[in-house]
C-alpha positions, 0 to 999 in steps of 0.5 A: 675748496679747490686748491692749486696744487703743483707737482715736481716730478720726472717726466710724466710721459715716461712713467710706468702707468700701473704702478706710479705713486705720483700719478695716484696722488695726482688722480686723487687730487683731481677727483677732489676737485683740485687744479694741477700744475706740472713741472720738472726740476729744470722748470724752477727758477729764482728771480732775485728772491722769488721762487717761480717756474714754468708750469703746465696745467695738467689733467690726469686720467685713469687710463693706461693709454692716455693718462695725462694732458698738459696745456702750454707752460706759463710763467707762475709764481710758486708762492701762489700755489696752495701746495706743491708735491716734490716727487723728483726720484733720487739720485739725490744729487746737487741738482736735487738739492738746488730744487729744494732751495727754490722750493724752500723759497716757495714755501716762505712765500706761501705754498705748502711743500710736501715734503718740507724741502729742508727735511728732504735735504737733512734726512738721508734716507739711509742715514735718517734711520740711525736716528732711531737706534732702538729700531735698527740692526747693527750698522755703521757709516764710513768711508774707511776700509779698516772700519767697514772691514772690521764691521764685516768681520764682527757680523760675518754676513753684511750688506754694503750700500751707497747712501744715495741710491734707490731701487736697490742699485749698488747694494752688495751682500758679502757672506762669510769668507767672501773673497770679493770684500775688498773689491766691493769696498774699493768700488763703493767708497772709490778707494775711501772717498765716499761714505757708505753704509754697512748693515748686518744682514737680515735673514728675514729678507726672504720674507720680504723688505716691507714698505710701510707708508705714513701719511701725517704721522699715521701708518696705512694699516697695510704694507707691500712686502717686497719678496726677493726673486730666487737667487737675490738678496734685494727685495726691491721691485725694481730688482726683480722682487714681487709685491705681497700686500699684507697687514702691519704687524705689532712690531711694525706698528711699534716701529711707526710709534717710535718715528711718527712724532719726528716725522711730523715735527720735521714736516715730513707728510708722506713717508715710506718706512722700510722694515725687514724682519724686526728692524727698520732699514731706511726711511724714504722721504724723497718719492715713496712708492708702492701706493697703487700695489696697496690700494689695489689689494685693500682699496686703502685710497692712500692718495685721498688720505694724503690730499685730506691731510694737506687740506686740513693743514692748509685750512689750519693755517687760515684759522 
């Protein structure tokens, strides 16, 4: 049965065609005969308690020169859509939070929102990983210079990063005896006004920061290892890393087993785990990426798997 599926995303005209995960998901939905509706966050609104939006009927194409067409936007009730994909990239700011409130209202009024808006708010991509300490490297979240410096002194080689960034932005590595530690911490915390995360440096980053995708609590059997460029610490593709698709290891599967049930319980249907060496470092819930790179290497059809998971959950509602 054809579903009405909305997508909330950054401007579709500005995506990078060959690697955009949201486009891959929309192409999969279109191939399965679903109707698509395009929205940006500023198109969402509340009228009293009713969640609504100015949504444009959307058609997508697997064509690097012409990947979408839209019709004129119409004012619609979001609760009349079967499902809504929330695919707005970070930063996770107040506008993002306000969008989740509207999507939560849409959920109460009948739409299935992927991922669950309340969990998007609750599960900060850095801090959520600390719910699974058995999987994580030593880490601390603090705004206090003394605590962060003590962590650095204890571990010697440390990564400092903001809690709301993406693509490797704002990440610093401090090796032993680094003379810039104080300046870095003052900058990241704005002199103790903002919480940040410190993690013990994991040397296995040279083998890649792996993105493991989970759909409906089940891992895709292949990951994308993002290998840092020469002279870089960060493996993020946005920071110049290169992607190498590869099968999951036994340790990867064990980490997935530790987190999967919690993801399902929180309504997190599509999630990306970041794993370096033996350690879980982040849990990406807002707009996980790397679908197209893994699909190209292994024909995993991740978008189709997500659409099937959505279809099955909607069917369960009617029984």
